[in-house]
N, C-alpha and C positions, 0 to 999 in steps of 0.2 A: 207432216200431216198435222193440221191444226185441230186441237181438241177443244170441246166446249163443256162448260159446267152444266149440271142438271138443274132444271128449274123446279122439279118436283121429285118425290121419292121414287125409288125403284119399286116395282111390285115384287112380291115374293116370287112370282113366276119368272120375271126378268132376272132376279138375283140368282135363282137356280140355273137359268140358262147361261149366265155368265160364269157359273162355277164359284160364286161368291158365298161365303159362309153367312147363312141367314140369321145367325145369332148376333152378328155385329151390326148394329144399327148405323154405324158410320158409313158402311158400304152403301146403305140404302140412299144416302144423300150424296154419294160420290166422293166421300172423304177418304184419304189414304189410311190403310190399316198399318199394323206394325211392320209389315213387309214392304211398305211403300207402294202397294198396289191399290188402285181404285178404278171406279167406273166413270167414264166420260162419254161424250157423244162426238161423232165425226159427221161431217156433211157428206151427203150423197150428191149425185148429179141431178137428182129429181127436183123440180120446182112445180108443185101442184097442191091441191087441197088435200090435207092429210085425212086419212080414215081413222075411225075410232081406235084408240090404243097405239097409234103410230107416234113416233117422236118427230118433232119438227123444231126448227130454229126460229126464234123471234126475239125482237128487242134491239135497241140501239147498240147495246153490248150483247151479242147473241147468246142465248141460253136455250138449252133443249127442254122442251115441254112435251107432255103426253096429251094427245088430242082426246078430250073427254067424250066427243062424239064426232061424226063426220062433219068437218068444217067446210065452209063455203069459200073462204079466202085461200089464196095460194101462198105457200111458204116453202122454204128449203126443207126437204126431208132429211132426217138424221138417223143414224143407227148407233147403237151402243157398242163400246169397245172397252176392254180391260187394259189399263195403262199402268206401267211401272215407272216410278220416279226415282232417279238416281242423282245424288249430289256428289260432286268431286271438287276437291280444292287442290289446285296446283299453283305454286308460287304466288300465294295470296289472292288467287283469282278463283271465284266460285262458279262452277258450271252446273246447271240443272238440266238434265235431259229426261224427256218423257218418251218412253218406248211403248208403242202399241203392241200388246201381246196377242189379242184376238181381233 
C-alpha cells in the first residue's frame, strides 16, 4: 500500500483520533517519533470534489492536503493511517519496510 506525505499539519482532533501524542509536534507534520511511528495518508477509491476538512491528494508528486472548504475540482480522496517504519540490514543490504498499523 502506497503512503503519501502530509501537505499540512494534523489538527489536534486528527492527532487524538490517530492515538498520537499531542505533545510531540513532529507527529503533526507526519515525521517519525522515537518509536519509528508516524502519520501518513493512503489513497481511497473515491475521485470527487473533497468536502471541508477531508484529505485529498494533489500535485505532480502527490501530497495529502486538507480541504479548507468544499472544493469544486475533483481529486483523489485520502485517509490518514498510522505507519511504523522498520529498517533491517542483512548482508550489507538495507531494507526499509513501512507497515500500516491503522
